[in-house]
BADOTOR-184766 format. One record per atom (N, C-alpha, C): x, y, z; residue in one letter; atom name; residue number from 1. Coordinates in steps of 0.001 Angstrom, whole numbers. Example, Ala and Ser with C-alpha at 12.3 -4.5 7.8 and 13.67 -1.06 7.14 Angstrom:
[[13190; -5690; 7800]; 'a'; 'N'; 1]
[[12300; -4500; 7800]; 'a'; 'CA'; 1]
[[13200; -3300; 7800]; 'a'; 'C'; 1]
[[12850; -2250; 7080]; 's'; 'N'; 2]
[[13670; -1060; 7140]; 's'; 'CA'; 2]
[[12900; 30; 7870]; 's'; 'C'; 2]
This chain:
[[-67152; -29145; 2256]; 'm'; 'N'; 1]
[[-68480; -28994; 2018]; 'm'; 'CA'; 1]
[[-68508; -29550; 415]; 'm'; 'C'; 1]
[[-67644; -28970; -498]; 'i'; 'N'; 2]
[[-67461; -29415; -1947]; 'i'; 'CA'; 2]
[[-66300; -30423; -1803]; 'i'; 'C'; 2]
[[-66724; -31516; -2405]; 's'; 'N'; 3]
[[-65958; -32850; -2334]; 's'; 'CA'; 3]
[[-64894; -32614; -2952]; 's'; 'C'; 3]
[[-64786; -31958; -4256]; 'f'; 'N'; 4]
[[-63645; -32089; -5160]; 'f'; 'CA'; 4]
[[-62485; -31156; -4820]; 'f'; 'C'; 4]
[[-62986; -29958; -3841]; 'i'; 'N'; 5]
[[-61925; -29332; -3255]; 'i'; 'CA'; 5]
[[-61409; -29822; -2155]; 'i'; 'C'; 5]
[[-62300; -30471; -1352]; 'e'; 'N'; 6]
[[-61945; -30722; -103]; 'e'; 'CA'; 6]
[[-60682; -31868; -54]; 'e'; 'C'; 6]
[[-60875; -32888; -1113]; 'k'; 'N'; 7]
[[-59880; -33878; -1438]; 'k'; 'CA'; 7]
[[-58469; -33433; -1961]; 'k'; 'C'; 7]
[[-57768; -33164; -1113]; 'g'; 'N'; 8]
[[-56508; -32989; -1596]; 'g'; 'CA'; 8]
[[-55993; -31459; -1953]; 'g'; 'C'; 8]
[[-56972; -30692; -2253]; 'a'; 'N'; 9]
[[-56425; -29144; -2301]; 'a'; 'CA'; 9]
[[-56552; -28147; -1185]; 'a'; 'C'; 9]
[[-55596; -27360; -921]; 'k'; 'N'; 10]
[[-55662; -26737; 252]; 'k'; 'CA'; 10]
[[-55756; -25373; -394]; 'k'; 'C'; 10]
[[-56388; -24057; 528]; 'm'; 'N'; 11]
[[-56465; -23061; 183]; 'm'; 'CA'; 11]
[[-55649; -22453; -890]; 'm'; 'C'; 11]
[[-54319; -22521; -416]; 'a'; 'N'; 12]
[[-53379; -21836; -1303]; 'a'; 'CA'; 12]
[[-53115; -22457; -2759]; 'a'; 'C'; 12]
[[-53616; -23781; -2732]; 'd'; 'N'; 13]
[[-53485; -24561; -4119]; 'd'; 'CA'; 13]
[[-54703; -24043; -5141]; 'd'; 'C'; 13]
[[-55630; -23453; -4700]; 'l'; 'N'; 14]
[[-56778; -23166; -5646]; 'l'; 'CA'; 14]
[[-56298; -21941; -6556]; 'l'; 'C'; 14]
[[-56201; -22341; -7802]; 'k'; 'N'; 15]
[[-55371; -21076; -8654]; 'k'; 'CA'; 15]
[[-56731; -20920; -9590]; 'k'; 'C'; 15]
[[-57870; -21663; -9384]; 't'; 'N'; 16]
[[-58829; -21314; -10339]; 't'; 'CA'; 16]
[[-59854; -20095; -9729]; 't'; 'C'; 16]
[[-59797; -19019; -10218]; 'k'; 'N'; 17]
[[-60492; -17734; -9606]; 'k'; 'CA'; 17]
[[-61125; -17164; -11130]; 'k'; 'C'; 17]
[[-61958; -16237; -10381]; 'p'; 'N'; 18]
[[-62734; -15327; -11675]; 'p'; 'CA'; 18]
[[-61631; -14570; -12072]; 'p'; 'C'; 18]
[[-61664; -14595; -13448]; 't'; 'N'; 19]
[[-60629; -13539; -14267]; 't'; 'CA'; 19]
[[-61354; -12338; -14767]; 't'; 'C'; 19]
[[-62582; -11951; -15050]; 'g'; 'N'; 20]
[[-63269; -10860; -15629]; 'g'; 'CA'; 20]
[[-63078; -11069; -17203]; 'g'; 'C'; 20]
[[-62666; -12517; -17770]; 'q'; 'N'; 21]
[[-62603; -12512; -19022]; 'q'; 'CA'; 21]
[[-64168; -12409; -19622]; 'q'; 'C'; 21]
[[-64359; -12081; -21036]; 'd'; 'N'; 22]
[[-65759; -11952; -21592]; 'd'; 'CA'; 22]
[[-65872; -13328; -21821]; 'd'; 'C'; 22]
[[-67276; -13800; -21160]; 'v'; 'N'; 23]
[[-67828; -15158; -21495]; 'v'; 'CA'; 23]
[[-68184; -15451; -23039]; 'v'; 'C'; 23]
[[-68910; -14673; -23563]; 'e'; 'N'; 24]
[[-69364; -14891; -25003]; 'e'; 'CA'; 24]
[[-68120; -14703; -25895]; 'e'; 'C'; 24]
[[-67368; -13768; -25627]; 'a'; 'N'; 25]
[[-65858; -13817; -26432]; 'a'; 'CA'; 25]
[[-65250; -15301; -26253]; 'a'; 'C'; 25]
[[-65360; -15826; -25167]; 'f'; 'N'; 26]
[[-64531; -16839; -24877]; 'f'; 'CA'; 26]
[[-65094; -18102; -25828]; 'f'; 'C'; 26]
[[-66546; -18199; -25591]; 'l'; 'N'; 27]
[[-67530; -19179; -26030]; 'l'; 'CA'; 27]
[[-67474; -18976; -27590]; 'l'; 'C'; 27]
[[-67450; -17874; -28070]; 'n'; 'N'; 28]
[[-67484; -17610; -29985]; 'n'; 'CA'; 28]
[[-66080; -18128; -30131]; 'n'; 'C'; 28]
[[-65095; -17900; -29605]; 'a'; 'N'; 29]
[[-63811; -18362; -30018]; 'a'; 'CA'; 29]
[[-63399; -19894; -30126]; 'a'; 'C'; 29]
[[-64458; -20879; -29710]; 'i'; 'N'; 30]
[[-64326; -22127; -29879]; 'i'; 'CA'; 30]
[[-64461; -22503; -31197]; 'i'; 'C'; 30]
[[-63293; -23093; -31729]; 's'; 'N'; 31]
[[-63283; -23424; -33208]; 's'; 'CA'; 31]
[[-64216; -24591; -33868]; 's'; 'C'; 31]
[[-64495; -25495; -32690]; 'd'; 'N'; 32]
[[-65717; -26584; -33228]; 'd'; 'CA'; 32]
[[-66898; -25907; -33138]; 'd'; 'C'; 32]
[[-67828; -25954; -34264]; 'e'; 'N'; 33]
[[-69010; -25389; -34375]; 'e'; 'CA'; 33]
[[-70051; -26053; -33655]; 'e'; 'C'; 33]
[[-70105; -27326; -33386]; 'k'; 'N'; 34]
[[-70934; -28063; -32824]; 'k'; 'CA'; 34]
[[-70748; -27904; -31090]; 'k'; 'C'; 34]
[[-69211; -27842; -30949]; 'r'; 'N'; 35]
[[-69234; -27586; -29424]; 'r'; 'CA'; 35]
[[-69442; -26133; -28963]; 'r'; 'C'; 35]
[[-69224; -25174; -30005]; 'r'; 'N'; 36]
[[-69331; -24033; -29621]; 'r'; 'CA'; 36]
[[-71107; -23698; -29322]; 'r'; 'C'; 36]
[[-71880; -24336; -30321]; 'r'; 'N'; 37]
[[-73364; -24461; -30240]; 'r'; 'CA'; 37]
[[-73885; -25089; -28855]; 'r'; 'C'; 37]
[[-73399; -26232; -28656]; 'd'; 'N'; 38]
[[-73583; -26769; -27754]; 'd'; 'CA'; 38]
[[-73384; -26044; -26319]; 'd'; 'C'; 38]
[[-72221; -25335; -26325]; 's'; 'N'; 39]
[[-72107; -24302; -25174]; 's'; 'CA'; 39]
[[-72765; -23174; -24846]; 's'; 'C'; 39]
[[-73250; -22845; -26110]; 'f'; 'N'; 40]
[[-74285; -21744; -25739]; 'f'; 'CA'; 40]
[[-75641; -22123; -25247]; 'f'; 'C'; 40]
[[-75751; -23404; -25562]; 'v'; 'N'; 41]
[[-77393; -24153; -24922]; 'v'; 'CA'; 41]
[[-76953; -24188; -23555]; 'v'; 'C'; 41]
[[-75712; -24854; -22949]; 'v'; 'N'; 42]
[[-75624; -24840; -21655]; 'v'; 'CA'; 42]
[[-75476; -23702; -21032]; 'v'; 'C'; 42]
[[-74879; -22839; -21544]; 'l'; 'N'; 43]
[[-74890; -21329; -20870]; 'l'; 'CA'; 43]
[[-76293; -20721; -20540]; 'l'; 'C'; 43]
[[-77160; -20865; -21734]; 'e'; 'N'; 44]
[[-78511; -20509; -21427]; 'e'; 'CA'; 44]
[[-79335; -21146; -20285]; 'e'; 'C'; 44]
[[-78998; -22566; -20658]; 'l'; 'N'; 45]
[[-79660; -23429; -19429]; 'l'; 'CA'; 45]
[[-79400; -23009; -18125]; 'l'; 'C'; 45]
[[-78003; -23055; -17879]; 'm'; 'N'; 46]
[[-77289; -22669; -16390]; 'm'; 'CA'; 46]
[[-77777; -21023; -15948]; 'm'; 'C'; 46]
[[-77750; -20083; -16926]; 'k'; 'N'; 47]
[[-78203; -18808; -16584]; 'k'; 'CA'; 47]
[[-79601; -18896; -15965]; 'k'; 'C'; 47]
[[-80747; -19614; -16852]; 'd'; 'N'; 48]
[[-81906; -19992; -16347]; 'd'; 'CA'; 48]
[[-82099; -20594; -15134]; 'd'; 'C'; 48]
[[-81564; -21608; -14770]; 'v'; 'N'; 49]
[[-81748; -22449; -13516]; 'v'; 'CA'; 49]
[[-80794; -21616; -12459]; 'v'; 'C'; 49]
[[-79961; -21142; -12686]; 't'; 'N'; 50]
[[-79442; -20162; -11436]; 't'; 'CA'; 50]
[[-79822; -18795; -11182]; 't'; 'C'; 50]
[[-80361; -18363; -12190]; 'g'; 'N'; 51]
[[-80581; -16695; -12197]; 'g'; 'CA'; 51]
[[-79334; -16034; -12103]; 'g'; 'C'; 51]
[[-78122; -16451; -12479]; 'a'; 'N'; 52]
[[-77131; -15717; -12069]; 'a'; 'CA'; 52]
[[-76286; -15473; -13409]; 'a'; 'C'; 52]
[[-75500; -14356; -13760]; 'e'; 'N'; 53]
[[-74985; -14074; -14902]; 'e'; 'CA'; 53]
[[-73653; -14773; -14898]; 'e'; 'C'; 53]
[[-73299; -15502; -16017]; 'p'; 'N'; 54]
[[-71926; -15963; -16161]; 'p'; 'CA'; 54]
[[-70390; -15307; -15931]; 'p'; 'C'; 54]
[[-69619; -15967; -15044]; 'k'; 'N'; 55]
[[-68469; -15414; -15064]; 'k'; 'CA'; 55]
[[-67400; -16342; -15434]; 'k'; 'C'; 55]
[[-66232; -15933; -16032]; 'm'; 'N'; 56]
[[-65259; -16864; -16392]; 'm'; 'CA'; 56]
[[-64479; -17033; -15196]; 'm'; 'C'; 56]
[[-64093; -18376; -14837]; 'w'; 'N'; 57]
[[-63015; -18818; -13665]; 'w'; 'CA'; 57]
[[-62132; -19496; -14347]; 'w'; 'C'; 57]
[[-60871; -18928; -14161]; 'g'; 'N'; 58]
[[-59588; -19557; -14780]; 'g'; 'CA'; 58]
[[-59999; -19174; -16403]; 'g'; 'C'; 58]
[[-59138; -20074; -16909]; 's'; 'N'; 59]
[[-59159; -19754; -18592]; 's'; 'CA'; 59]
[[-60072; -20478; -19324]; 's'; 'C'; 59]
[[-60964; -21269; -18482]; 's'; 'N'; 60]
[[-62091; -22139; -19607]; 's'; 'CA'; 60]
[[-63243; -22662; -18861]; 's'; 'C'; 60]
[[-63501; -22076; -17803]; 'i'; 'N'; 61]
[[-64520; -22468; -17137]; 'i'; 'CA'; 61]
[[-65743; -21388; -16967]; 'i'; 'C'; 61]
[[-66841; -21509; -17358]; 'v'; 'N'; 62]
[[-67899; -20592; -17426]; 'v'; 'CA'; 62]
[[-68675; -20947; -16043]; 'v'; 'C'; 62]
[[-68799; -20130; -15005]; 'a'; 'N'; 63]
[[-69292; -20445; -13965]; 'a'; 'CA'; 63]
[[-70458; -19432; -13449]; 'a'; 'C'; 63]
[[-71273; -19832; -12625]; 'f'; 'N'; 64]
[[-72654; -19156; -12171]; 'f'; 'CA'; 64]
[[-72837; -19412; -10838]; 'f'; 'C'; 64]
[[-72906; -18088; -10200]; 'g'; 'N'; 65]
[[-73236; -18251; -8620]; 'g'; 'CA'; 65]
[[-72082; -18198; -7957]; 'g'; 'C'; 65]
[[-72286; -17871; -6623]; 'd'; 'N'; 66]
[[-71043; -17760; -5764]; 'd'; 'CA'; 66]
[[-71328; -18616; -4630]; 'd'; 'C'; 66]
[[-70560; -19267; -3961]; 'y'; 'N'; 67]
[[-70667; -20099; -3114]; 'y'; 'CA'; 67]
[[-69533; -20200; -1928]; 'y'; 'C'; 67]
[[-69694; -19782; -805]; 'h'; 'N'; 68]
[[-68638; -19723; 317]; 'h'; 'CA'; 68]
[[-68863; -21093; 1168]; 'h'; 'C'; 68]
[[-67562; -21629; 1155]; 'y'; 'N'; 69]
[[-67529; -22804; 1971]; 'y'; 'CA'; 69]
[[-66740; -22730; 3168]; 'y'; 'C'; 69]
[[-67075; -23402; 4193]; 'k'; 'N'; 70]
[[-66294; -23359; 5317]; 'k'; 'CA'; 70]
[[-66360; -24886; 6038]; 'k'; 'C'; 70]
[[-65060; -25415; 6163]; 'y'; 'N'; 71]
[[-64975; -26780; 6766]; 'y'; 'CA'; 71]
[[-64714; -26990; 8111]; 'y'; 'C'; 71]
[[-65195; -27902; 8970]; 'a'; 'N'; 72]
[[-65335; -28014; 10302]; 'a'; 'CA'; 72]
[[-63797; -27578; 10698]; 'a'; 'C'; 72]
[[-62502; -27977; 9846]; 's'; 'N'; 73]
[[-61379; -27362; 10454]; 's'; 'CA'; 73]
[[-61059; -26164; 10633]; 's'; 'C'; 73]
[[-62065; -25388; 9796]; 'g'; 'N'; 74]
[[-61825; -23904; 9915]; 'g'; 'CA'; 74]
[[-61456; -23296; 8582]; 'g'; 'C'; 74]
[[-60755; -24229; 7624]; 'r'; 'N'; 75]
[[-60431; -24005; 6319]; 'r'; 'CA'; 75]
[[-61928; -23318; 5594]; 'r'; 'C'; 75]
[[-61959; -22077; 4709]; 'e'; 'N'; 76]
[[-62736; -21691; 3813]; 'e'; 'CA'; 76]
[[-62444; -21118; 2786]; 'e'; 'C'; 76]
[[-63413; -20974; 1927]; 'g'; 'N'; 77]
[[-63038; -20238; 577]; 'g'; 'CA'; 77]
[[-64199; -20186; -400]; 'g'; 'C'; 77]
[[-64007; -19404; -1648]; 'd'; 'N'; 78]
[[-65041; -19514; -2394]; 'd'; 'CA'; 78]
[[-65124; -20110; -3809]; 'd'; 'C'; 78]
[[-66171; -20554; -4055]; 'w'; 'N'; 79]
[[-66433; -21368; -5458]; 'w'; 'CA'; 79]
[[-67547; -21012; -5986]; 'w'; 'C'; 79]
[[-67808; -21776; -7156]; 'f'; 'N'; 80]
[[-69200; -21214; -7939]; 'f'; 'CA'; 80]
[[-70069; -22398; -7896]; 'f'; 'C'; 80]
[[-71541; -22136; -7916]; 'l'; 'N'; 81]
[[-72342; -23092; -7604]; 'l'; 'CA'; 81]
[[-72318; -24058; -8713]; 'l'; 'C'; 81]
[[-72208; -23651; -9898]; 's'; 'N'; 82]
[[-72523; -24426; -11025]; 's'; 'CA'; 82]
[[-71794; -23971; -12208]; 's'; 'C'; 82]
[[-71231; -24811; -13017]; 'g'; 'N'; 83]
[[-70289; -24234; -14179]; 'g'; 'CA'; 83]
[[-70143; -25364; -15267]; 'g'; 'C'; 83]
[[-69510; -24975; -16345]; 'f'; 'N'; 84]
[[-69008; -25867; -17345]; 'f'; 'CA'; 84]
[[-67669; -25256; -17998]; 'f'; 'C'; 84]
[[-67339; -26315; -18658]; 'a'; 'N'; 85]
[[-66037; -25999; -19640]; 'a'; 'CA'; 85]
[[-66056; -26550; -20901]; 'a'; 'C'; 85]
[[-66148; -26020; -22101]; 'p'; 'N'; 86]
[[-66083; -26829; -23424]; 'p'; 'CA'; 86]
[[-64603; -27415; -23650]; 'p'; 'C'; 86]
[[-64693; -28569; -23458]; 'r'; 'N'; 87]
[[-63282; -29298; -23670]; 'r'; 'CA'; 87]
[[-63396; -29864; -25013]; 'r'; 'C'; 87]
[[-62044; -30336; -25585]; 'k'; 'N'; 88]
[[-62013; -30864; -26838]; 'k'; 'CA'; 88]
[[-63042; -32256; -27284]; 'k'; 'C'; 88]
[[-62974; -33179; -26175]; 'd'; 'N'; 89]
[[-63804; -34214; -26343]; 'd'; 'CA'; 89]
[[-65207; -34217; -25615]; 'd'; 'C'; 89]
[[-65289; -33336; -24995]; 'n'; 'N'; 90]
[[-66680; -33113; -24230]; 'n'; 'CA'; 90]
[[-66695; -31761; -23512]; 'n'; 'C'; 90]
[[-68222; -31794; -23116]; 'l'; 'N'; 91]
[[-68352; -30489; -22439]; 'l'; 'CA'; 91]
[[-68469; -31060; -20722]; 'l'; 'C'; 91]
[[-67596; -30455; -20093]; 't'; 'N'; 92]
[[-67615; -30823; -18679]; 't'; 'CA'; 92]
[[-68336; -30041; -17931]; 't'; 'C'; 92]
[[-69513; -30450; -16976]; 'l'; 'N'; 93]
[[-70301; -29655; -16030]; 'l'; 'CA'; 93]
[[-69783; -29891; -14597]; 'l'; 'C'; 93]
[[-69580; -28935; -14122]; 'y'; 'N'; 94]
[[-69124; -29163; -12925]; 'y'; 'CA'; 94]
[[-70476; -28947; -11483]; 'y'; 'C'; 94]
[[-70429; -30056; -10989]; 'm'; 'N'; 95]
[[-71461; -30310; -9892]; 'm'; 'CA'; 95]
[[-70772; -30384; -8732]; 'm'; 'C'; 95]
[[-71150; -29560; -7522]; 'g'; 'N'; 96]
[[-70203; -29500; -6445]; 'g'; 'CA'; 96]
[[-70227; -30873; -5700]; 'g'; 'C'; 96]
[[-71479; -31611; -5352]; 'y'; 'N'; 97]
[[-71403; -32714; -4511]; 'y'; 'CA'; 97]
[[-71137; -33867; -5171]; 'y'; 'C'; 97]
[[-71228; -34215; -6455]; 'g'; 'N'; 98]
[[-71210; -35301; -7054]; 'g'; 'CA'; 98]
[[-72516; -35910; -7254]; 'g'; 'C'; 98]
[[-72811; -37142; -7553]; 'f'; 'N'; 99]
[[-74035; -37605; -8284]; 'f'; 'CA'; 99]
[[-74846; -38531; -7404]; 'f'; 'C'; 99]
[[-74271; -38893; -6341]; 'e'; 'N'; 100]
[[-74715; -40082; -5375]; 'e'; 'CA'; 100]
[[-76132; -39662; -4903]; 'e'; 'C'; 100]
[[-76720; -38540; -4770]; 'p'; 'N'; 101]
[[-77983; -38033; -4228]; 'p'; 'CA'; 101]
[[-78926; -37776; -5237]; 'p'; 'C'; 101]
[[-78599; -38259; -6621]; 'f'; 'N'; 102]
[[-79393; -37933; -7732]; 'f'; 'CA'; 102]
[[-79374; -39098; -8663]; 'f'; 'C'; 102]
[[-79635; -40237; -7925]; 'q'; 'N'; 103]
[[-79482; -41635; -8875]; 'q'; 'CA'; 103]
[[-80851; -41412; -9889]; 'q'; 'C'; 103]
[[-81884; -41011; -9193]; 'd'; 'N'; 104]
[[-83244; -41033; -10113]; 'd'; 'CA'; 104]
[[-83016; -40308; -11255]; 'd'; 'C'; 104]
[[-82253; -39114; -11163]; 'l'; 'N'; 105]
[[-82146; -38124; -12378]; 'l'; 'CA'; 105]
[[-80954; -38760; -13314]; 'l'; 'C'; 105]
[[-80032; -39437; -12853]; 'm'; 'N'; 106]
[[-78924; -39942; -13509]; 'm'; 'CA'; 106]
[[-79421; -40970; -14556]; 'm'; 'C'; 106]
[[-80500; -41973; -13966]; 'q'; 'N'; 107]
[[-80974; -42900; -14820]; 'q'; 'CA'; 107]
[[-81791; -42320; -15989]; 'q'; 'C'; 107]
[[-82565; -41385; -15739]; 'r'; 'N'; 108]
[[-83333; -40659; -17020]; 'r'; 'CA'; 108]
[[-82341; -39638; -17673]; 'r'; 'C'; 108]
[[-81120; -39322; -17372]; 'l'; 'N'; 109]
[[-80361; -38171; -18052]; 'l'; 'CA'; 109]
[[-79770; -38717; -19610]; 'l'; 'C'; 109]
[[-79792; -39621; -19846]; 'g'; 'N'; 110]
[[-79002; -40324; -21238]; 'g'; 'CA'; 110]
[[-77760; -40496; -21257]; 'g'; 'C'; 110]
[[-76928; -40190; -22163]; 'k'; 'N'; 111]
[[-75479; -40681; -22399]; 'k'; 'CA'; 111]
[[-74564; -39660; -21874]; 'k'; 'C'; 111]
[[-73802; -40176; -20714]; 'f'; 'N'; 112]
[[-72706; -39208; -20119]; 'f'; 'CA'; 112]
[[-71639; -40274; -19335]; 'f'; 'C'; 112]
[[-70689; -39396; -19119]; 'r'; 'N'; 113]
[[-69919; -40028; -17930]; 'r'; 'CA'; 113]
[[-69696; -39187; -16848]; 'r'; 'C'; 113]
[[-69090; -39921; -15731]; 't'; 'N'; 114]
[[-69059; -38741; -14221]; 't'; 'CA'; 114]
[[-67842; -38995; -13858]; 't'; 'C'; 114]
[[-67308; -38126; -13210]; 'g'; 'N'; 115]
[[-65959; -37919; -12346]; 'g'; 'CA'; 115]
[[-66549; -37696; -10916]; 'g'; 'C'; 115]
[[-65802; -37326; -10076]; 'k'; 'N'; 116]
[[-66033; -37028; -8691]; 'k'; 'CA'; 116]
[[-67322; -36042; -8761]; 'k'; 'C'; 116]
[[-67036; -34827; -9149]; 'g'; 'N'; 117]
[[-67946; -33781; -9347]; 'g'; 'CA'; 117]
[[-68232; -33136; -10794]; 'g'; 'C'; 117]
[[-67907; -34203; -11524]; 'c'; 'N'; 118]
[[-68204; -33578; -12961]; 'c'; 'CA'; 118]
[[-68840; -34525; -14050]; 'c'; 'C'; 118]
[[-69737; -33961; -14677]; 'l'; 'N'; 119]
[[-70675; -34618; -15981]; 'l'; 'CA'; 119]
[[-70028; -34212; -16909]; 'l'; 'C'; 119]
[[-69414; -35365; -17898]; 'y'; 'N'; 120]
[[-68870; -35340; -19202]; 'y'; 'CA'; 120]
[[-70181; -35668; -20134]; 'y'; 'C'; 120]
[[-70196; -34709; -21078]; 'i'; 'N'; 121]
[[-71495; -34933; -22299]; 'i'; 'CA'; 121]
[[-70647; -34858; -23664]; 'i'; 'C'; 121]
[[-70568; -35680; -24218]; 'k'; 'N'; 122]
[[-69984; -35675; -25629]; 'k'; 'CA'; 122]
[[-70895; -34418; -26429]; 'k'; 'C'; 122]
[[-72265; -34773; -26605]; 'k'; 'N'; 123]
[[-72961; -33819; -27427]; 'k'; 'CA'; 123]
[[-74262; -33450; -26736]; 'k'; 'C'; 123]
[[-74790; -32419; -26768]; 'i'; 'N'; 124]
[[-75936; -32078; -26283]; 'i'; 'CA'; 124]
[[-77281; -32877; -26235]; 'i'; 'C'; 124]
[[-77323; -33324; -27553]; 'e'; 'N'; 125]
[[-78420; -34280; -28000]; 'e'; 'CA'; 125]
[[-78251; -35428; -27172]; 'e'; 'C'; 125]
[[-77100; -35820; -26780]; 'd'; 'N'; 126]
[[-77051; -37191; -25888]; 'd'; 'CA'; 126]
[[-77799; -37052; -24194]; 'd'; 'C'; 126]
[[-78163; -35949; -24138]; 'v'; 'N'; 127]
[[-78713; -36019; -22717]; 'v'; 'CA'; 127]
[[-80317; -35301; -22951]; 'v'; 'C'; 127]
[[-81117; -35775; -21955]; 'd'; 'N'; 128]
[[-82475; -34883; -22004]; 'd'; 'CA'; 128]
[[-82005; -33488; -21249]; 'd'; 'C'; 128]
[[-82572; -32611; -21694]; 'l'; 'N'; 129]
[[-82438; -31080; -21448]; 'l'; 'CA'; 129]
[[-83279; -30969; -20078]; 'l'; 'C'; 129]
[[-84268; -31457; -19888]; 'a'; 'N'; 130]
[[-85301; -31297; -18779]; 'a'; 'CA'; 130]
[[-84799; -31994; -17634]; 'a'; 'C'; 130]
[[-84045; -33058; -17446]; 't'; 'N'; 131]
[[-83360; -33643; -16634]; 't'; 'CA'; 131]
[[-82051; -33032; -16267]; 't'; 'C'; 131]
[[-81269; -32805; -17249]; 'l'; 'N'; 132]
[[-80221; -31860; -16875]; 'l'; 'CA'; 132]
[[-80592; -30623; -16079]; 'l'; 'C'; 132]
[[-81583; -29880; -16575]; 'r'; 'N'; 133]
[[-82111; -28626; -15798]; 'r'; 'CA'; 133]
[[-82247; -29165; -14194]; 'r'; 'C'; 133]
[[-83014; -30140; -14173]; 'e'; 'N'; 134]
[[-83466; -30662; -12713]; 'e'; 'CA'; 134]
[[-81934; -31035; -11976]; 'e'; 'C'; 134]
[[-81295; -31586; -12614]; 'l'; 'N'; 135]
[[-79863; -32073; -12193]; 'l'; 'CA'; 135]
[[-79187; -30823; -11406]; 'l'; 'C'; 135]
[[-79050; -29821; -12433]; 'i'; 'N'; 136]
[[-78578; -28778; -12095]; 'i'; 'CA'; 136]
[[-79263; -28164; -10681]; 'i'; 'C'; 136]
[[-80280; -27966; -10857]; 'a'; 'N'; 137]
[[-81116; -27237; -9780]; 'a'; 'CA'; 137]
[[-81040; -27830; -8648]; 'a'; 'C'; 137]
[[-81164; -29381; -8634]; 'r'; 'N'; 138]
[[-81093; -30128; -7221]; 'r'; 'CA'; 138]
[[-79680; -30041; -6621]; 'r'; 'C'; 138]
[[-78631; -30150; -7494]; 's'; 'N'; 139]
[[-77317; -29936; -7428]; 's'; 'CA'; 139]
[[-76966; -28542; -6450]; 's'; 'C'; 139]
[[-77644; -27520; -6796]; 'i'; 'N'; 140]
[[-77420; -26203; -6358]; 'i'; 'CA'; 140]
[[-78164; -26007; -4995]; 'i'; 'C'; 140]
[[-79218; -26910; -4912]; 'q'; 'N'; 141]
[[-80102; -26848; -3808]; 'q'; 'CA'; 141]
[[-79448; -27667; -2743]; 'q'; 'C'; 141]
[[-79132; -28884; -3002]; 'h'; 'N'; 142]
[[-78233; -29821; -2029]; 'h'; 'CA'; 142]
[[-77016; -29020; -1594]; 'h'; 'C'; 142]
[[-76337; -28085; -2161]; 'm'; 'N'; 143]
[[-75234; -27512; -1944]; 'm'; 'CA'; 143]
[[-75522; -26466; -865]; 'm'; 'C'; 143]
[[-76637; -25367; -1166]; 't'; 'N'; 144]
[[-77051; -24262; -346]; 't'; 'CA'; 144]
[[-78136; -24759; 556]; 't'; 'C'; 144]
[[-78907; -25710; 297]; 'g'; 'N'; 145]
[[-80045; -25831; 1315]; 'g'; 'CA'; 145]
[[-81129; -25040; 777]; 'g'; 'C'; 145]
[[-80892; -24294; -97]; 'a'; 'N'; 146]
[[-81881; -23461; -575]; 'a'; 'CA'; 146]
[[-82864; -23827; -1858]; 'a'; 'C'; 146]
[[-83769; -23310; -2269]; 'q'; 'N'; 147]
[[-84413; -23756; -3407]; 'q'; 'CA'; 147]
[[-84019; -23136; -4642]; 'q'; 'C'; 147]
[[-83461; -23922; -5569]; 'a'; 'N'; 148]
[[-82912; -23465; -6836]; 'a'; 'CA'; 148]
[[-84260; -23608; -8255]; 'a'; 'C'; 148]
[[-84015; -22505; -8842]; 'g'; 'N'; 149]
[[-84837; -22263; -9863]; 'g'; 'CA'; 149]
[[-84876; -23612; -11047]; 'g'; 'C'; 149]
């Protein structure tokens, strides 16, 4: 179901798991002040949209919600619904299914790059926050088939 897991990763390969690390301590430790502020904006936005408390996955992903996937092959596992990682060059937002179903939103979003299931934003001012909110909500809805906040 989640394309970035399905392509090439086996269950045994999934090393990114919840760690119990403190999310706010992680974000407060970001040395670049602008990246730290932008990260807190995304944190609050994702908390609001998902209705979930953030959890650290691995050493650098702030994740929201839980998602259990099962493929037709019988392989299954757990992942998160949405998340982000403050990287040196950008904020990386994780969206499970990619962006093909959301072209209307992508045209309104602003300045960004995408990968298979990732949205890369240099700074939060580069994107329209209302559109980003809708993109996150629709991505979650697409993954779960449920109405997201």
